[in-house]
mmJSON file of the N, C-alpha and C atoms, coordinates in Angstrom:
{"data_MODEL":{"atom_site":{
"group_PDB":["ATOM","ATOM","ATOM","ATOM","ATOM","ATOM","ATOM","ATOM","ATOM","ATOM","ATOM","ATOM","ATOM","ATOM","ATOM","ATOM","ATOM","ATOM","ATOM","ATOM","ATOM","ATOM","ATOM","ATOM","ATOM","ATOM","ATOM","ATOM","ATOM","ATOM","ATOM","ATOM","ATOM","ATOM","ATOM","ATOM","ATOM","ATOM","ATOM","ATOM","ATOM","ATOM","ATOM","ATOM","ATOM","ATOM","ATOM","ATOM","ATOM","ATOM","ATOM","ATOM","ATOM","ATOM","ATOM","ATOM","ATOM","ATOM","ATOM","ATOM","ATOM","ATOM","ATOM","ATOM","ATOM","ATOM","ATOM","ATOM","ATOM","ATOM","ATOM","ATOM","ATOM","ATOM","ATOM","ATOM","ATOM","ATOM","ATOM","ATOM","ATOM","ATOM","ATOM","ATOM","ATOM","ATOM","ATOM","ATOM","ATOM","ATOM","ATOM","ATOM","ATOM","ATOM","ATOM","ATOM","ATOM","ATOM","ATOM","ATOM","ATOM","ATOM","ATOM","ATOM","ATOM","ATOM","ATOM","ATOM","ATOM","ATOM","ATOM","ATOM","ATOM","ATOM","ATOM","ATOM","ATOM","ATOM","ATOM","ATOM","ATOM","ATOM","ATOM","ATOM","ATOM","ATOM","ATOM","ATOM","ATOM","ATOM","ATOM","ATOM","ATOM","ATOM","ATOM","ATOM","ATOM","ATOM","ATOM","ATOM","ATOM","ATOM","ATOM","ATOM","ATOM","ATOM","ATOM","ATOM","ATOM","ATOM","ATOM","ATOM","ATOM","ATOM","ATOM","ATOM","ATOM","ATOM","ATOM","ATOM","ATOM","ATOM","ATOM","ATOM","ATOM","ATOM","ATOM","ATOM"],
"id":[1,2,3,4,5,6,7,8,9,10,11,12,13,14,15,16,17,18,19,20,21,22,23,24,25,26,27,28,29,30,31,32,33,34,35,36,37,38,39,40,41,42,43,44,45,46,47,48,49,50,51,52,53,54,55,56,57,58,59,60,61,62,63,64,65,66,67,68,69,70,71,72,73,74,75,76,77,78,79,80,81,82,83,84,85,86,87,88,89,90,91,92,93,94,95,96,97,98,99,100,101,102,103,104,105,106,107,108,109,110,111,112,113,114,115,116,117,118,119,120,121,122,123,124,125,126,127,128,129,130,131,132,133,134,135,136,137,138,139,140,141,142,143,144,145,146,147,148,149,150,151,152,153,154,155,156,157,158,159,160,161,162,163,164,165,166,167,168],
"type_symbol":["N","C","C","N","C","C","N","C","C","N","C","C","N","C","C","N","C","C","N","C","C","N","C","C","N","C","C","N","C","C","N","C","C","N","C","C","N","C","C","N","C","C","N","C","C","N","C","C","N","C","C","N","C","C","N","C","C","N","C","C","N","C","C","N","C","C","N","C","C","N","C","C","N","C","C","N","C","C","N","C","C","N","C","C","N","C","C","N","C","C","N","C","C","N","C","C","N","C","C","N","C","C","N","C","C","N","C","C","N","C","C","N","C","C","N","C","C","N","C","C","N","C","C","N","C","C","N","C","C","N","C","C","N","C","C","N","C","C","N","C","C","N","C","C","N","C","C","N","C","C","N","C","C","N","C","C","N","C","C","N","C","C","N","C","C","N","C","C"],
"label_atom_id":["N","CA","C","N","CA","C","N","CA","C","N","CA","C","N","CA","C","N","CA","C","N","CA","C","N","CA","C","N","CA","C","N","CA","C","N","CA","C","N","CA","C","N","CA","C","N","CA","C","N","CA","C","N","CA","C","N","CA","C","N","CA","C","N","CA","C","N","CA","C","N","CA","C","N","CA","C","N","CA","C","N","CA","C","N","CA","C","N","CA","C","N","CA","C","N","CA","C","N","CA","C","N","CA","C","N","CA","C","N","CA","C","N","CA","C","N","CA","C","N","CA","C","N","CA","C","N","CA","C","N","CA","C","N","CA","C","N","CA","C","N","CA","C","N","CA","C","N","CA","C","N","CA","C","N","CA","C","N","CA","C","N","CA","C","N","CA","C","N","CA","C","N","CA","C","N","CA","C","N","CA","C","N","CA","C","N","CA","C","N","CA","C","N","CA","C"],
"label_alt_id":[null,null,null,null,null,null,null,null,null,null,null,null,null,null,null,null,null,null,null,null,null,null,null,null,null,null,null,null,null,null,null,null,null,null,null,null,null,null,null,null,null,null,null,null,null,null,null,null,null,null,null,null,null,null,null,null,null,null,null,null,null,null,null,null,null,null,null,null,null,null,null,null,null,null,null,null,null,null,null,null,null,null,null,null,null,null,null,null,null,null,null,null,null,null,null,null,null,null,null,null,null,null,null,null,null,null,null,null,null,null,null,null,null,null,null,null,null,null,null,null,null,null,null,null,null,null,null,null,null,null,null,null,null,null,null,null,null,null,null,null,null,null,null,null,null,null,null,null,null,null,null,null,null,null,null,null,null,null,null,null,null,null,null,null,null,null,null,null],
"label_comp_id":["MET","MET","MET","ASP","ASP","ASP","LEU","LEU","LEU","LEU","LEU","LEU","ALA","ALA","ALA","ASN","ASN","ASN","ILE","ILE","ILE","PRO","PRO","PRO","SER","SER","SER","TRP","TRP","TRP","ASP","ASP","ASP","ASP","ASP","ASP","ILE","ILE","ILE","GLU","GLU","GLU","ARG","ARG","ARG","ASN","ASN","ASN","LEU","LEU","LEU","ASP","ASP","ASP","ASP","ASP","ASP","LYS","LYS","LYS","PHE","PHE","PHE","ASN","ASN","ASN","THR","THR","THR","LEU","LEU","LEU","ASN","ASN","ASN","GLN","GLN","GLN","ALA","ALA","ALA","TYR","TYR","TYR","SER","SER","SER","ASP","ASP","ASP","GLY","GLY","GLY","LEU","LEU","LEU","GLN","GLN","GLN","SER","SER","SER","THR","THR","THR","TYR","TYR","TYR","ASP","ASP","ASP","SER","SER","SER","TRP","TRP","TRP","ASN","ASN","ASN","GLY","GLY","GLY","PHE","PHE","PHE","THR","THR","THR","ARG","ARG","ARG","ARG","ARG","ARG","VAL","VAL","VAL","ASN","ASN","ASN","THR","THR","THR","THR","THR","THR","THR","THR","THR","THR","THR","THR","ALA","ALA","ALA","THR","THR","THR","GLN","GLN","GLN","ALA","ALA","ALA","TYR","TYR","TYR"],
"label_asym_id":["A","A","A","A","A","A","A","A","A","A","A","A","A","A","A","A","A","A","A","A","A","A","A","A","A","A","A","A","A","A","A","A","A","A","A","A","A","A","A","A","A","A","A","A","A","A","A","A","A","A","A","A","A","A","A","A","A","A","A","A","A","A","A","A","A","A","A","A","A","A","A","A","A","A","A","A","A","A","A","A","A","A","A","A","A","A","A","A","A","A","A","A","A","A","A","A","A","A","A","A","A","A","A","A","A","A","A","A","A","A","A","A","A","A","A","A","A","A","A","A","A","A","A","A","A","A","A","A","A","A","A","A","A","A","A","A","A","A","A","A","A","A","A","A","A","A","A","A","A","A","A","A","A","A","A","A","A","A","A","A","A","A","A","A","A","A","A","A"],
"label_entity_id":["1","1","1","1","1","1","1","1","1","1","1","1","1","1","1","1","1","1","1","1","1","1","1","1","1","1","1","1","1","1","1","1","1","1","1","1","1","1","1","1","1","1","1","1","1","1","1","1","1","1","1","1","1","1","1","1","1","1","1","1","1","1","1","1","1","1","1","1","1","1","1","1","1","1","1","1","1","1","1","1","1","1","1","1","1","1","1","1","1","1","1","1","1","1","1","1","1","1","1","1","1","1","1","1","1","1","1","1","1","1","1","1","1","1","1","1","1","1","1","1","1","1","1","1","1","1","1","1","1","1","1","1","1","1","1","1","1","1","1","1","1","1","1","1","1","1","1","1","1","1","1","1","1","1","1","1","1","1","1","1","1","1","1","1","1","1","1","1"],
"label_seq_id":[1,1,1,2,2,2,3,3,3,4,4,4,5,5,5,6,6,6,7,7,7,8,8,8,9,9,9,10,10,10,11,11,11,12,12,12,13,13,13,14,14,14,15,15,15,16,16,16,17,17,17,18,18,18,19,19,19,20,20,20,21,21,21,22,22,22,23,23,23,24,24,24,25,25,25,26,26,26,27,27,27,28,28,28,29,29,29,30,30,30,31,31,31,32,32,32,33,33,33,34,34,34,35,35,35,36,36,36,37,37,37,38,38,38,39,39,39,40,40,40,41,41,41,42,42,42,43,43,43,44,44,44,45,45,45,46,46,46,47,47,47,48,48,48,49,49,49,50,50,50,51,51,51,52,52,52,53,53,53,54,54,54,55,55,55,56,56,56],
"pdbx_PDB_ins_code":[null,null,null,null,null,null,null,null,null,null,null,null,null,null,null,null,null,null,null,null,null,null,null,null,null,null,null,null,null,null,null,null,null,null,null,null,null,null,null,null,null,null,null,null,null,null,null,null,null,null,null,null,null,null,null,null,null,null,null,null,null,null,null,null,null,null,null,null,null,null,null,null,null,null,null,null,null,null,null,null,null,null,null,null,null,null,null,null,null,null,null,null,null,null,null,null,null,null,null,null,null,null,null,null,null,null,null,null,null,null,null,null,null,null,null,null,null,null,null,null,null,null,null,null,null,null,null,null,null,null,null,null,null,null,null,null,null,null,null,null,null,null,null,null,null,null,null,null,null,null,null,null,null,null,null,null,null,null,null,null,null,null,null,null,null,null,null,null],
"Cartn_x":[7.236,6.879,7.117,7.912,8.273,7.433,6.423,5.529,6.205,7.15,7.82,8.787,9.132,10.069,9.467,8.148,7.481,7.042,7.268,6.877,8.023,7.746,8.824,9.28,10.5,11.021,10.36,10.459,9.863,10.504,11.794,12.479,11.911,11.61,11.012,9.619,8.836,7.485,7.556,8.433,8.577,9.041,9.998,10.511,9.417,8.653,7.577,6.504,6.108,5.111,5.634,6.893,7.506,7.497,7.854,7.839,6.429,5.46,4.068,3.55,3.778,3.264,4.012,5.298,6.027,5.471,5.163,4.573,3.201,2.4,1.071,1.149,2.03,2.179,2.656,3.566,4.07,2.954,2.149,1.041,0.027,-0.27,-1.209,-0.667,0.608,1.236,1.237,1.559,1.546,0.143,-0.86,-2.247,-2.662,-2.286,-2.611,-1.92,-0.658,0.087,-0.542,-0.968,-1.608,-2.922,-3.694,-4.957,-4.699,-3.702,-3.344,-2.917,-2.077,-1.621,-2.789,-3.699,-4.864,-5.752,-5.961,-6.798,-6.177,-4.858,-4.184,-4.316,-4.21,-4.379,-5.789,-6.779,-8.178,-8.439,-7.987,-8.239,-7.481,-6.315,-5.552,-6.309,-6.889,-7.654,-8.901,-9.587,-10.783,-10.396,-9.314,-8.85,-8.483,-7.784,-7.388,-8.616,-9.585,-10.812,-11.601,-11.704,-12.433,-11.762,-10.459,-9.717,-9.895,-9.834,-10.001,-11.422,-12.405,-13.799,-14.037,-13.447,-13.63,-12.933,-11.932,-11.194,-12.032,-13.031,-13.845,-14.915],
"Cartn_y":[27.967,26.883,27.347,26.608,26.975,26.155,26.772,26.069,25.744,26.557,26.336,25.151,24.68,23.559,22.266,22.141,20.917,20.962,22.082,22.212,21.7,20.735,20.199,21.223,21.054,21.946,21.612,22.538,22.313,21.118,20.928,19.772,18.457,18.413,17.208,16.95,18.009,17.877,17.397,18.007,17.643,16.192,15.776,14.403,13.404,13.742,12.867,12.718,13.821,13.761,12.982,13.19,12.472,10.969,10.568,9.142,8.565,9.3,8.819,8.659,9.653,9.587,8.567,8.377,7.332,5.96,5.732,4.462,4.277,5.335,5.265,5.0,5.694,5.493,4.085,3.557,2.201,1.182,1.372,0.453,0.497,1.678,1.829,1.152,1.363,0.757,-0.769,-1.284,-2.739,-3.304,-2.574,-3.019,-3.074,-2.057,-2.058,-3.202,-3.454,-4.537,-5.885,-6.062,-7.309,-7.512,-6.447,-6.527,-6.857,-6.227,-6.477,-7.931,-8.433,-9.822,-10.795,-10.514,-11.385,-11.382,-10.213,-10.116,-10.891,-10.774,-11.524,-13.021,-13.473,-14.891,-15.362,-14.533,-14.874,-14.973,-13.98,-14.003,-15.14,-15.48,-16.603,-17.917,-18.091,-19.315,-19.397,-18.272,-18.261,-18.6,-18.036,-18.289,-19.763,-20.338,-21.746,-22.647,-22.343,-23.139,-23.035,-21.847,-21.64,-22.392,-22.326,-23.024,-24.532,-25.041,-26.483,-26.918,-26.092,-26.422,-26.43,-25.492,-25.417,-26.565,-27.159,-28.257,-29.531,-29.658,-30.875,-30.783],
"Cartn_z":[34.691,33.788,32.35,31.634,30.265,29.284,28.719,27.79,26.468,26.063,24.786,24.819,26.001,26.114,25.553,25.58,25.123,23.668,22.999,21.595,20.723,19.842,18.998,17.961,17.518,16.483,15.142,14.226,12.902,12.205,12.405,11.811,12.339,13.638,14.222,13.652,13.516,12.953,11.513,10.741,9.334,9.179,9.987,9.927,10.323,11.35,11.803,10.724,10.111,9.041,7.839,7.514,6.396,6.657,7.875,8.234,8.15,8.685,8.681,7.251,6.406,5.041,4.198,4.449,3.729,4.07,5.341,5.764,5.13,5.128,4.531,3.035,2.341,0.899,0.581,1.391,1.171,1.384,2.424,2.694,1.556,1.057,-0.052,-1.309,-1.578,-2.75,-2.639,-1.456,-1.247,-1.42,-0.946,-1.092,-2.548,-3.314,-4.743,-5.467,-5.132,-5.772,-5.441,-4.199,-3.785,-4.539,-4.682,-5.418,-6.88,-7.461,-8.858,-9.053,-8.134,-8.222,-8.081,-7.155,-6.96,-8.195,-8.79,-9.982,-11.134,-11.298,-12.358,-12.135,-10.891,-10.589,-10.897,-10.562,-10.83,-12.332,-13.084,-14.529,-15.199,-14.67,-15.216,-14.986,-13.785,-13.495,-14.37,-14.552,-15.404,-16.836,-17.313,-18.67,-18.84,-17.868,-17.938,-17.928,-17.07,-16.99,-18.283,-18.831,-20.082,-21.226,-21.283,-22.338,-22.203,-20.978,-20.756,-21.106,-20.802,-21.101,-22.607,-23.31,-24.757,-25.474,-24.847,-25.48,-25.543,-24.673,-24.661,-25.671],
"occupancy":[1.0,1.0,1.0,1.0,1.0,1.0,1.0,1.0,1.0,1.0,1.0,1.0,1.0,1.0,1.0,1.0,1.0,1.0,1.0,1.0,1.0,1.0,1.0,1.0,1.0,1.0,1.0,1.0,1.0,1.0,1.0,1.0,1.0,1.0,1.0,1.0,1.0,1.0,1.0,1.0,1.0,1.0,1.0,1.0,1.0,1.0,1.0,1.0,1.0,1.0,1.0,1.0,1.0,1.0,1.0,1.0,1.0,1.0,1.0,1.0,1.0,1.0,1.0,1.0,1.0,1.0,1.0,1.0,1.0,1.0,1.0,1.0,1.0,1.0,1.0,1.0,1.0,1.0,1.0,1.0,1.0,1.0,1.0,1.0,1.0,1.0,1.0,1.0,1.0,1.0,1.0,1.0,1.0,1.0,1.0,1.0,1.0,1.0,1.0,1.0,1.0,1.0,1.0,1.0,1.0,1.0,1.0,1.0,1.0,1.0,1.0,1.0,1.0,1.0,1.0,1.0,1.0,1.0,1.0,1.0,1.0,1.0,1.0,1.0,1.0,1.0,1.0,1.0,1.0,1.0,1.0,1.0,1.0,1.0,1.0,1.0,1.0,1.0,1.0,1.0,1.0,1.0,1.0,1.0,1.0,1.0,1.0,1.0,1.0,1.0,1.0,1.0,1.0,1.0,1.0,1.0,1.0,1.0,1.0,1.0,1.0,1.0,1.0,1.0,1.0,1.0,1.0,1.0],
"B_iso_or_equiv":[0.0,0.0,0.0,0.0,0.0,0.0,0.0,0.0,0.0,0.0,0.0,0.0,0.0,0.0,0.0,0.0,0.0,0.0,0.0,0.0,0.0,0.0,0.0,0.0,0.0,0.0,0.0,0.0,0.0,0.0,0.0,0.0,0.0,0.0,0.0,0.0,0.0,0.0,0.0,0.0,0.0,0.0,0.0,0.0,0.0,0.0,0.0,0.0,0.0,0.0,0.0,0.0,0.0,0.0,0.0,0.0,0.0,0.0,0.0,0.0,0.0,0.0,0.0,0.0,0.0,0.0,0.0,0.0,0.0,0.0,0.0,0.0,0.0,0.0,0.0,0.0,0.0,0.0,0.0,0.0,0.0,0.0,0.0,0.0,0.0,0.0,0.0,0.0,0.0,0.0,0.0,0.0,0.0,0.0,0.0,0.0,0.0,0.0,0.0,0.0,0.0,0.0,0.0,0.0,0.0,0.0,0.0,0.0,0.0,0.0,0.0,0.0,0.0,0.0,0.0,0.0,0.0,0.0,0.0,0.0,0.0,0.0,0.0,0.0,0.0,0.0,0.0,0.0,0.0,0.0,0.0,0.0,0.0,0.0,0.0,0.0,0.0,0.0,0.0,0.0,0.0,0.0,0.0,0.0,0.0,0.0,0.0,0.0,0.0,0.0,0.0,0.0,0.0,0.0,0.0,0.0,0.0,0.0,0.0,0.0,0.0,0.0,0.0,0.0,0.0,0.0,0.0,0.0],
"pdbx_formal_charge":[null,null,null,null,null,null,null,null,null,null,null,null,null,null,null,null,null,null,null,null,null,null,null,null,null,null,null,null,null,null,null,null,null,null,null,null,null,null,null,null,null,null,null,null,null,null,null,null,null,null,null,null,null,null,null,null,null,null,null,null,null,null,null,null,null,null,null,null,null,null,null,null,null,null,null,null,null,null,null,null,null,null,null,null,null,null,null,null,null,null,null,null,null,null,null,null,null,null,null,null,null,null,null,null,null,null,null,null,null,null,null,null,null,null,null,null,null,null,null,null,null,null,null,null,null,null,null,null,null,null,null,null,null,null,null,null,null,null,null,null,null,null,null,null,null,null,null,null,null,null,null,null,null,null,null,null,null,null,null,null,null,null,null,null,null,null,null,null],
"auth_seq_id":[1,1,1,2,2,2,3,3,3,4,4,4,5,5,5,6,6,6,7,7,7,8,8,8,9,9,9,10,10,10,11,11,11,12,12,12,13,13,13,14,14,14,15,15,15,16,16,16,17,17,17,18,18,18,19,19,19,20,20,20,21,21,21,22,22,22,23,23,23,24,24,24,25,25,25,26,26,26,27,27,27,28,28,28,29,29,29,30,30,30,31,31,31,32,32,32,33,33,33,34,34,34,35,35,35,36,36,36,37,37,37,38,38,38,39,39,39,40,40,40,41,41,41,42,42,42,43,43,43,44,44,44,45,45,45,46,46,46,47,47,47,48,48,48,49,49,49,50,50,50,51,51,51,52,52,52,53,53,53,54,54,54,55,55,55,56,56,56],
"auth_comp_id":["MET","MET","MET","ASP","ASP","ASP","LEU","LEU","LEU","LEU","LEU","LEU","ALA","ALA","ALA","ASN","ASN","ASN","ILE","ILE","ILE","PRO","PRO","PRO","SER","SER","SER","TRP","TRP","TRP","ASP","ASP","ASP","ASP","ASP","ASP","ILE","ILE","ILE","GLU","GLU","GLU","ARG","ARG","ARG","ASN","ASN","ASN","LEU","LEU","LEU","ASP","ASP","ASP","ASP","ASP","ASP","LYS","LYS","LYS","PHE","PHE","PHE","ASN","ASN","ASN","THR","THR","THR","LEU","LEU","LEU","ASN","ASN","ASN","GLN","GLN","GLN","ALA","ALA","ALA","TYR","TYR","TYR","SER","SER","SER","ASP","ASP","ASP","GLY","GLY","GLY","LEU","LEU","LEU","GLN","GLN","GLN","SER","SER","SER","THR","THR","THR","TYR","TYR","TYR","ASP","ASP","ASP","SER","SER","SER","TRP","TRP","TRP","ASN","ASN","ASN","GLY","GLY","GLY","PHE","PHE","PHE","THR","THR","THR","ARG","ARG","ARG","ARG","ARG","ARG","VAL","VAL","VAL","ASN","ASN","ASN","THR","THR","THR","THR","THR","THR","THR","THR","THR","THR","THR","THR","ALA","ALA","ALA","THR","THR","THR","GLN","GLN","GLN","ALA","ALA","ALA","TYR","TYR","TYR"],
"auth_asym_id":["A","A","A","A","A","A","A","A","A","A","A","A","A","A","A","A","A","A","A","A","A","A","A","A","A","A","A","A","A","A","A","A","A","A","A","A","A","A","A","A","A","A","A","A","A","A","A","A","A","A","A","A","A","A","A","A","A","A","A","A","A","A","A","A","A","A","A","A","A","A","A","A","A","A","A","A","A","A","A","A","A","A","A","A","A","A","A","A","A","A","A","A","A","A","A","A","A","A","A","A","A","A","A","A","A","A","A","A","A","A","A","A","A","A","A","A","A","A","A","A","A","A","A","A","A","A","A","A","A","A","A","A","A","A","A","A","A","A","A","A","A","A","A","A","A","A","A","A","A","A","A","A","A","A","A","A","A","A","A","A","A","A","A","A","A","A","A","A"],
"auth_atom_id":["N","CA","C","N","CA","C","N","CA","C","N","CA","C","N","CA","C","N","CA","C","N","CA","C","N","CA","C","N","CA","C","N","CA","C","N","CA","C","N","CA","C","N","CA","C","N","CA","C","N","CA","C","N","CA","C","N","CA","C","N","CA","C","N","CA","C","N","CA","C","N","CA","C","N","CA","C","N","CA","C","N","CA","C","N","CA","C","N","CA","C","N","CA","C","N","CA","C","N","CA","C","N","CA","C","N","CA","C","N","CA","C","N","CA","C","N","CA","C","N","CA","C","N","CA","C","N","CA","C","N","CA","C","N","CA","C","N","CA","C","N","CA","C","N","CA","C","N","CA","C","N","CA","C","N","CA","C","N","CA","C","N","CA","C","N","CA","C","N","CA","C","N","CA","C","N","CA","C","N","CA","C","N","CA","C","N","CA","C","N","CA","C","N","CA","C"],
"pdbx_PDB_model_num":[1,1,1,1,1,1,1,1,1,1,1,1,1,1,1,1,1,1,1,1,1,1,1,1,1,1,1,1,1,1,1,1,1,1,1,1,1,1,1,1,1,1,1,1,1,1,1,1,1,1,1,1,1,1,1,1,1,1,1,1,1,1,1,1,1,1,1,1,1,1,1,1,1,1,1,1,1,1,1,1,1,1,1,1,1,1,1,1,1,1,1,1,1,1,1,1,1,1,1,1,1,1,1,1,1,1,1,1,1,1,1,1,1,1,1,1,1,1,1,1,1,1,1,1,1,1,1,1,1,1,1,1,1,1,1,1,1,1,1,1,1,1,1,1,1,1,1,1,1,1,1,1,1,1,1,1,1,1,1,1,1,1,1,1,1,1,1,1]
}}}
């Protein structure tokens, strides 16, 4: 029984980790962008409502 046959090469490990962390970083970046966009939409609505209220 050859135990070393089932151990991945360092290149495989490195590529797998790189893929996993790239996916994680992209998801984190997308989440931050979504939060930023939502916050801008919220502040824009508050600003519009405040401006409309002050006009009366």
